[in-house]
Structure formats: C-alpha cells, structure tokens
Backbone as a ProteinNet text record, in pm:
[ID]
protein_1_A
[PRIMARY]
MPGTVFRQTTGQDDVPRRAVAGRKRALGTRALSAALAAREFGLKSLAVPEANAKEAAVVEGVDVYALKSLPQAVDLVNSPESFTPVKVNAQQMLSEAAQYSVDLRDVYGQQPPSGR
[TERTIARY]
-1763.2	-1821.6	-1973.1	-2037.1	-2182.1	-2247.5	-2349.9	-2423.8	-2359.8	-2246	-2177.6	-2213.3	-2241.7	-2276.1	-2166.6	-2113.4	-2016.7	-2081.9	-2074.8	-2134.9	-2050.4	-2057.7	-1987.2	-2067	-1999.7	-2067.1	-1994	-2064.2	-2002.8	-2048.3	-1976.1	-2018.5	-1937	-1969.2	-1891.7	-1907.7	-2016.6	-2042.9	-2010.9	-1917.2	-1878.5	-1825.8	-1860.5	-1807.8	-1741.9	-1615.7	-1519.6	-1466	-1420	-1359.5	-1223.2	-1185.7	-1057.9	-964.9	-841.6	-740.4	-672.1	-602.7	-535.1	-434.1	-364.3	-260.5	-316.9	-447.3	-507.8	-528.6	-490.3	-514.1	-655.7	-714.3	-848.8	-840.5	-931.2	-939.4	-1038.2	-1017.5	-1109.2	-1248.2	-1349.8	-1488.6	-1541.3	-1460.2	-1510.7	-1601.2	-1717.9	-1810.1	-1912.6	-1890.6	-1990.7	-1972.2	-1865.6	-1842.6	-1950.3	-1988.7	-2094.4	-2224.8	-2257.3	-2380	-2375.7	-2259.3	-2245.5	-2265.2	-2210.2	-2226.2	-2371.1	-2437.2	-2578.8	-2664.6	-2636	-2710.3	-2682.9	-2559.2	-2525.1	-2605.6	-2613.8	-2691.4	-2839.2	-2890.3	-3031.7	-3066.1	-2972.5	-2996.1	-2957.9	-2920.9	-2891.6	-2753.1	-2661.5	-2526.2	-2451	-2370.7	-2295.2	-2157.6	-2104.8	-1968.8	-1963.4	-1863.4	-1842.1	-1692.7	-1640.1	-1499.4	-1490.9	-1407.6	-1392.1	-1243.8	-1207.9	-1068.3	-1025.6	-899.1	-846	-873.7	-870.1	-891.5	-1032	-1126.9	-1266	-1314.5	-1227.6	-1270.8	-1328.3	-1264.5	-1314.6	-1452.1	-1473.5	-1604.4	-1712.8	-1686.3	-1785.7	-1806.3	-1701.6	-1707.9	-1795.3	-1840.1	-1929.3	-2067.5	-2100	-2230.4	-2227.8	-2314.3	-2321.7	-2394.2	-2351.3	-2416.4	-2353.8	-2248.6	-2178.6	-2029.9	-1966.3	-1821.2	-1756.2	-1671.4	-1605.6	-1460	-1416.3	-1279.3	-1208.6	-1091.5	-1012	-917.6	-924.4	-840.4	-748.1	-624.8	-526.4	-519.6	-561.6	-545.8	-648.9	-662.3	-753.3	-704.8	-573.5	-530.1	-567	-567.4	-608.5	-757.2	-837.7	-980.8	-999.3	-916.3	-921.7	-885	-782.6	-743.7	-857.4	-930.5	-1043.4	-1150.7	-1176.7	-1277	-1228.9	-1101.6	-1048.5	-1021.5	-980.8	-953.7	-994.5	-1125.6	-1176.2	-1130.4	-1098.2	-1055.8	-922.1	-846.5	-717.7	-730.9	-852.4	-877.6	-955.5	-930.2	-999.7	-1081.6	-1208.9	-1289.6	-1236.8	-1255.6	-1215.7	-1315.5	-1264	-1349	-1315.4	-1417.7	-1396.4	-1485.7	-1446.3	-1526.1	-1598.2	-1723.7	-1799	-1810.8	-1830.1	-1841.8	-1712.3	-1600.3	-1471.3	-1449.6	-1486.8	-1472.4	-1555.5	-1677.8	-1764.1	-1708.3	-1656	-1601.7	-1476	-1394.4	-1275.8	-1313.8	-1418.5	-1462.9	-1522.3	-1570.1	-1631	-1526.6	-1401.1	-1293.1	-1245.5	-1255.1	-1211.4	-1094.2	-994.2	-878.7	-903.4	-1008.8	-1040.4	-1182.7	-1200.7	-1334.1	-1388.3	-1494.1	-1547.1	-1598.8	-1617.2	-1657.2	-1545.5	-1421.2	-1307.6	-1293.7	-1372.3	-1365.5	-1446.2	-1384.9	-1452.3	-1579.5	-1686.7	-1813	-1906.5	-1855.6	-1936.9	-1998.1	-1972.2	-2029.1	-2176.4	-2256.8	-2398.7	-2411.2	-2513	-2532	-2554.7	-2498.3	-2511.8	-2602.5	-2671.6	-2752.7	-2883.1	-2927.2	-3055.7	-3159.2
-67.5	-188.3	-177.1	-264.6	-259.6	-279.6	-202	-215.9	-146.5	-79.9	-11.5	136.1	191.4	332.7	404.6	509.8	593.3	728.9	780.4	911.6	991	1120.1	1209.7	1218.4	1200.8	1212.9	1314	1365.5	1458.2	1421.4	1470.5	1448.1	1342.4	1321.1	1233.3	1086.4	1046.8	905.5	860.5	929.5	888.2	745.4	669.5	534.7	529.8	504.1	484.8	617.7	618.7	739.1	758.8	882.3	910.7	979.6	937.3	1000.3	1109.9	1197.3	1309.3	1259.3	1150.8	1099	1021.7	1009.7	938.7	791.3	743.1	602.9	589.1	475.3	450.8	411.9	466.1	428.7	314.2	234.7	124	178.5	100.5	141	100.2	38.1	-12.4	-130.5	-129.9	-242.3	-216.3	-115.9	-79.8	-146.8	-222	-285.2	-387.3	-465.7	-564.6	-495	-389.1	-312.9	-251.9	-201.7	-142.8	-248.3	-367.6	-475.2	-522.7	-532.8	-572.6	-468.5	-341.1	-233.5	-234	-258.7	-265	-374.3	-490	-600.7	-564.9	-502.6	-464.8	-366.7	-277.8	-178.6	-229.4	-357.2	-416.2	-386.5	-338.5	-312.7	-444.2	-454.1	-576.7	-573.9	-453.3	-438.7	-337.4	-356.4	-264.5	-256.4	-135.6	-114.2	-68.9	-138.9	-106.8	-103.7	-39.5	-44.9	-189.7	-216.5	-352	-415.4	-335.2	-387.4	-443.2	-402.9	-445.4	-541.1	-578.9	-655.7	-792.4	-862.9	-996.3	-987.6	-886.9	-870.2	-846.6	-759.5	-727.3	-843.7	-922.8	-1029.9	-1147.3	-1151.7	-1262.2	-1247.7	-1129.6	-1106.3	-1163	-1257.9	-1319.3	-1227.6	-1230	-1151.3	-1014.8	-980.9	-853.7	-884.5	-837.8	-852.1	-742.2	-781.2	-685.5	-671.7	-546.7	-517.7	-448	-499.7	-443.4	-337.7	-218.8	-109.3	-59.1	-25.3	28.4	180.3	239.3	384.4	440.1	571.7	634.9	620.6	632	606.1	464.7	370	234.3	231.2	314.5	323.6	376.2	472.3	525.1	415	336.3	224.9	123.7	100	7.2	56.2	185.1	241.6	234.8	265.8	271.1	133.7	38.1	-96	-203.1	-223.7	-320.2	-463	-495.4	-631.8	-667.8	-568.4	-597.2	-625.4	-619.4	-645.3	-775.4	-842.1	-966.7	-944.7	-981.8	-966	-1055.7	-1009.7	-1085.2	-1198.6	-1317.1	-1434.2	-1486.5	-1520	-1575.3	-1697	-1780.3	-1894.9	-1853.6	-1815.4	-1763.6	-1866.3	-1992.9	-2096.7	-2109.3	-2104.1	-2112.8	-1991.6	-1873.4	-1751.4	-1761.6	-1813.4	-1827.1	-1928	-2037.9	-2138.1	-2086.7	-2010.3	-1951.7	-1846.8	-1771.9	-1668.2	-1729.7	-1853.1	-1919.4	-1979.5	-1976.4	-2031.1	-1923	-1948.5	-1852.9	-1910.2	-1829	-1875.9	-1867.8	-1795.7	-1778.5	-1827	-1902.3	-1945.4	-1841.7	-1773.1	-1664.9	-1714	-1845.1	-1897.8	-1880.2	-1862	-1843.1	-1698.2	-1609.2	-1468.2	-1446.3	-1381.5	-1355.4	-1275.2	-1313.5	-1244	-1314.6	-1416.8	-1487.9	-1616.3	-1643.9	-1762.9	-1738.3	-1842.7	-1825	-1801.4	-1729.2	-1704.5	-1838.4	-1849.5	-1973.6	-1952.8	-2056.3	-2055.4	-1979.3	-1945.2	-1873.5	-1958.1
-980.3	-924.6	-933.8	-1003.2	-1014.1	-878.4	-853.5	-728.7	-611.2	-633.1	-524.1	-528.9	-414.1	-406.4	-330.1	-390.1	-322.3	-303.3	-183.8	-161.7	-63.6	-74.8	16.1	144.9	257.5	385.7	471.5	569.1	663.3	802	900.6	1037.7	1108.1	1231.9	1318.8	1284.6	1224.8	1201.1	1059.3	992.5	858.3	859.8	757.7	742.6	606.2	595.3	702.8	753.8	875.4	930.8	867.8	848.9	786	884.8	885.9	970.4	890.7	958.4	892.7	790.6	820.1	730.5	612.1	601.9	490.2	516.1	634.6	668.6	722.4	697.8	748.4	894.2	974.2	1115.3	1129.4	1232.2	1258.5	1291.3	1259.2	1281.6	1418.6	1499.2	1626.5	1599.4	1656	1638.6	1528.4	1445.4	1344.4	1210.5	1190.3	1060.3	1028.5	1126.5	1105.4	1070.7	1142.3	1113.6	974.1	934.9	801.5	694	714.8	616.3	608	722.5	721.8	651.2	675.7	609.1	459.2	420.4	277.6	208.9	273.4	215.3	206.9	312.9	315.8	204.5	171.6	66.8	-71.8	-80.5	-210.2	-264.6	-180.6	-227.6	-241	-343.5	-368.7	-304.2	-275.9	-225.9	-114.3	-26.5	85.4	111.1	122.3	154.5	299.9	377.7	519.6	553.6	665.3	709.5	732	705.8	716.8	852.9	959.6	1095.1	1115.2	1031.3	1047.4	939.1	848.3	731.7	768.5	861.4	897.3	961	1044	1108.3	1003.7	908.7	805.9	709.1	687.5	587.9	629.8	753.6	793.5	731.2	681.8	619.5	477.5	451.4	319.5	222.1	97.1	-6	-28.9	45.5	27.6	18	-90.2	-102.6	-20.5	74.1	162.5	119.1	101.2	62.2	176.6	213.6	322.6	265.9	321.3	274	383.6	343.9	437.4	434.5	322.2	306.8	209.6	208.9	112.9	-31.1	-57.3	-195.4	-242.8	-152.9	-189.3	-223.5	-157.6	-190.4	-332.6	-371.6	-508.3	-607.1	-572.4	-659.3	-673.6	-565.5	-569.5	-666.9	-665.3	-755.7	-901	-922	-1058.8	-1119.6	-1039.6	-1094.1	-993.7	-978.7	-881	-907.3	-1031.9	-1063.4	-998.3	-953.7	-889.9	-740.1	-688	-546.2	-529.5	-419	-386.8	-260.3	-260.9	-139.3	-26.5	95.4	213.7	233.7	258.2	285.6	424.4	501.2	635.2	654.1	746.6	786.6	915.6	904.9	1019.6	1131	1096.3	1198.7	1278.6	1210.8	1278.6	1368.8	1319.5	1400.7	1527.9	1515.8	1633.2	1732.2	1682.6	1773.8	1843.2	1772.9	1834.8	1938.1	1911.7	2005.8	2132.1	2121.4	2236.6	2330.3	2291.5	2373.8	2470.2	2598	2699.4	2776.8	2802.1	2877.9	3028.6	3068.3	3209.5	3233.4	3337.7	3376.5	3473.8	3436.8	3520.5	3654.7	3669.1	3799.8	3902.5	3852.6	3941.6	3988.5	3933.7	3970.9	4097.8	4196.4	4323.1	4297.8	4361	4343.3	4245.8	4178.7	4081	4137.3	4264.7	4326.6	4357.4	4344.9	4380.5	4530.5	4573.1	4715.5	4789.2	4908.3	4982.3	5104.4	5140.6	5262.5	5254.1	5140.3	5132.6	5068.2
[MASK]
++++++++++++++++++++++++++++++++++++++++++++++++++++++++++++++++++++++++++++++++++++++++++++++++++++++++++++++++++++

C-alpha cells in the first residue's frame, strides 16, 4: 500500500495490541488518536482492530481497514486490493451519540440548589 508505514514496535503502547491467540485487541479510545496521527504524518492507510474501525474511520484522508486477526493483517499487506476501507457517516454517528435514553436531570443530586 503506497504511503503506508509498517514498523516493529515494542512495549505496552503498541498499536494494535496483539493477543496471545493472534486476534487483535481493541484499542480503547486510542483509535481516533491513531487515525489523526496517521493523517498528520501523511499516511494514506491505517489498519485497526475491527472493534475500533468506525471510530478511526471518521478521520478524513486516511483509509481505515478493519482487521479481525494478525493473519488478516498479513493478507492486507500481501493483497491490499482484496480489502475495502471502512466508510462511516460522521454526522449520523454524532447525531446518534447525542441521543440519550436517560435525562440526567432525573438523577438525584443534579437539581440546582434552591433558596440561595
């Protein structure tokens, strides 16, 4: 993949984290940061665990590939044309995230102080 950098990393903050069974572990909240950094460094593509693909895909200018396993990462390197980047509608994601099933005003302790 042109513009993609693959490098060996070590330590606790490897992206992506690898499980013993070869499955990719979720990145927590770091997928968005990884995608933003990839764009900043001029990378055209980013491979992330499937659980984080939608989060990373909101960053424009970086093709995000969702992977289920390390063997799938090897397949991505060997035949990138067989993979399709994840596409998301960022506006729709934001509007869905703004929908709350609970009104926090109903939570005890959230009332404004009275009589002061």
